[in-house]
C-alpha positions as CSV (number, residue, x, y, z in Angstrom):
1,M,102.8,86.0,115.7
2,A,103.6,89.1,113.9
3,V,106.9,89.6,112.1
4,N,108.6,92.8,111.0
5,I,109.3,93.4,107.5
6,D,111.3,96.2,105.7
7,E,109.0,99.2,105.6
8,K,109.5,99.7,101.8
9,E,108.4,96.1,101.1
10,K,105.6,96.4,103.1
11,Y,104.1,99.5,101.7
12,D,105.2,98.5,98.1
13,F,103.0,95.4,98.6
14,L,100.1,97.3,100.2
15,Y,99.9,99.9,97.5
16,K,100.3,97.7,94.6
17,I,98.6,94.3,95.6
18,R,96.1,95.4,97.9
19,S,95.3,99.0,96.6
20,H,91.7,98.3,96.6
21,K,91.7,97.6,100.4
22,F,94.5,100.0,101.4
23,P,93.8,103.9,102.2
24,T,94.9,105.4,99.1
25,R,91.3,106.8,98.7
26,Y,91.0,108.0,102.3
27,N,91.6,111.7,103.5
28,L,93.2,110.9,106.9
29,G,93.4,114.5,107.9
30,K,89.5,115.3,107.1
31,D,88.7,115.8,110.6
32,A,91.3,118.6,111.0
33,T,90.8,120.3,107.5
34,E,88.5,123.1,108.9
35,F,90.9,123.9,111.7
36,I,93.9,123.8,109.4
37,I,92.3,126.2,106.9
38,N,90.6,128.6,109.5
39,E,93.0,128.7,112.2
40,L,96.2,127.7,111.1
41,K,95.9,129.4,108.0
42,P,99.0,127.8,106.3
43,L,100.9,129.5,103.4
44,S,102.2,126.2,102.3
45,I,102.0,122.8,103.2
46,I,104.2,119.3,102.7
47,D,102.0,116.2,103.5
48,C,104.4,113.4,104.7
49,G,103.1,109.9,104.1
50,C,100.3,111.2,102.0
51,A,99.3,107.8,100.3
52,G,96.7,108.8,97.9
53,N,97.2,112.4,98.5
54,M,93.5,113.0,99.4
55,F,93.9,115.5,102.0
56,L,95.8,117.7,99.8
57,K,93.2,117.6,97.0
58,E,90.7,118.7,99.3
59,I,93.1,121.5,100.4
60,R,94.0,122.5,96.9
61,Y,90.1,122.6,96.1
62,R,89.5,124.7,99.4
63,M,92.6,127.0,98.9
64,P,93.0,127.4,95.5
65,G,97.1,128.3,94.7
66,I,98.4,127.0,97.9
67,K,101.7,125.9,97.4
68,S,101.5,122.1,98.6
69,I,103.2,118.8,97.8
70,G,102.3,115.3,99.1
71,V,105.3,113.0,99.8
72,D,105.2,109.3,100.1
73,F,108.0,106.7,100.0
74,S,105.9,104.0,98.1
75,C,102.6,105.5,96.6
76,N,102.4,106.3,93.1
77,H,99.5,108.7,93.7
78,S,101.6,110.9,95.6
79,D,103.3,114.0,94.1
80,L,106.6,112.8,94.8
81,I,108.0,109.5,95.9
82,C,111.0,110.1,98.3
83,D,112.0,109.0,101.9
84,I,110.6,111.1,104.6
85,K,114.4,111.2,106.4
86,D,115.7,113.0,103.4
87,L,113.5,115.3,101.9
88,P,114.6,117.2,98.8
89,F,113.5,120.7,99.8
90,D,115.1,123.7,101.2
91,D,115.2,124.5,104.6
92,K,111.8,126.0,105.8
93,E,110.4,125.7,102.4
94,F,106.9,125.1,103.9
95,D,104.9,126.6,106.3
96,L,103.0,123.6,107.6
97,S,104.1,119.8,107.6
98,T,101.5,117.3,108.2
99,A,101.7,113.6,108.9
100,F,98.3,111.7,109.5
101,D,98.6,108.1,110.7
102,V,102.4,108.1,109.8
103,M,104.4,108.3,112.8
104,E,103.4,105.1,114.2
105,H,104.9,103.5,111.0
106,I,108.4,104.8,111.6
107,P,110.7,102.6,113.3
108,E,111.6,103.9,116.8
109,D,115.1,104.3,115.9
110,E,114.3,106.6,112.9
111,I,111.8,108.8,114.6
112,D,114.1,111.6,115.6
113,L,115.7,111.5,112.0
114,V,112.2,112.1,110.8
115,L,111.1,114.7,113.1
116,A,114.4,116.6,112.4
117,E,114.0,116.5,108.8
118,M,110.6,117.7,109.2
119,V,111.9,120.4,111.4
120,R,114.3,121.6,108.8
121,V,111.6,121.7,106.1
122,S,108.7,123.2,107.8
123,N,107.9,126.0,110.5
124,R,104.9,124.2,112.0
125,F,103.3,120.7,112.3
126,I,100.0,118.9,112.7
127,F,99.9,115.1,113.1
128,S,97.4,112.4,113.7
129,I,99.1,109.2,115.6
130,A,97.6,105.8,116.1
131,Y,98.4,104.6,119.6
132,N,97.2,100.8,119.0
133,E,98.6,97.8,117.4
134,A,97.8,97.0,113.9
135,E,98.6,93.8,111.8
136,F,97.9,92.4,108.0
137,K,98.8,89.4,106.2
138,C,101.5,89.7,103.6
139,K,103.0,86.7,101.4
140,G,101.5,84.4,104.0
141,R,102.8,85.8,107.0
142,I,101.3,88.1,109.6
143,I,103.0,91.5,109.4
144,K,103.3,94.1,112.2
145,F,101.7,97.3,110.8
146,H,102.4,99.8,113.3
147,V,106.0,99.5,114.4
148,S,106.0,102.5,117.1
149,V,103.1,101.9,119.3
150,F,103.3,104.3,122.1
151,P,100.8,106.1,124.3
152,E,99.8,109.5,123.5
153,E,101.9,111.2,126.4
154,W,105.0,109.6,125.0
155,W,104.6,111.2,121.6
156,I,103.8,114.5,123.1
157,N,107.1,114.2,125.3
158,K,108.9,113.3,121.9
159,L,107.5,116.3,120.1
160,N,107.8,118.8,122.8
161,R,111.8,118.1,122.5
162,Y,111.4,119.8,119.1
163,C,108.7,122.4,119.7
164,G,108.2,122.8,123.4
165,D,104.5,123.2,123.4
166,V,102.3,120.6,121.7
167,K,98.8,121.6,121.6
168,K,95.8,119.3,120.9
169,Y,92.8,119.6,118.4
170,G,90.8,116.7,118.7
171,K,92.9,113.7,117.9
172,Y,95.6,115.8,116.3
173,L,98.7,117.2,117.9
174,Y,100.1,120.4,116.8
175,G,102.7,123.2,117.1
176,V,105.5,125.2,116.1
177,W,109.0,123.9,115.6
178,S,111.5,125.4,117.8
179,Y,114.4,122.9,117.5
180,S,117.0,123.6,115.2
181,N,119.7,121.4,113.9
């Protein structure tokens, strides 16, 4: 049976002990890169839960000079280590917030805090969300990896509360924030 452990402890373990098996080297936004560059045309990007920052490395290569920052609460390959619930940026400092395979890792009781913070610091968003269970072994225990597993419709309804019109591009959900604190 899978158990929950503190999210920070979980990721500290994954990034430090199992970094060779954990996706610090993967660009989880790669299938949306062309869409983001050619259709969304962001002026600046904050990538939340960036892990190894591979998505922004590609964006920076393809869009030289774009203001971009990758934040993660544990991975030392990010531009900045900070909590997604308390981002150290000005209101609407970024045009686009991204979160690729991040939201399912946020405890359900913190999802609204995270979304409100992303609304605060950005104008638009594009996310990919995993809708399935996942587990891994940590310190001899089976650990629940995805702590907020809900169907796509649940996530669309949740996001609609903040943007009013969630759109889809393949497996990605995107839109313009319309909610303000």
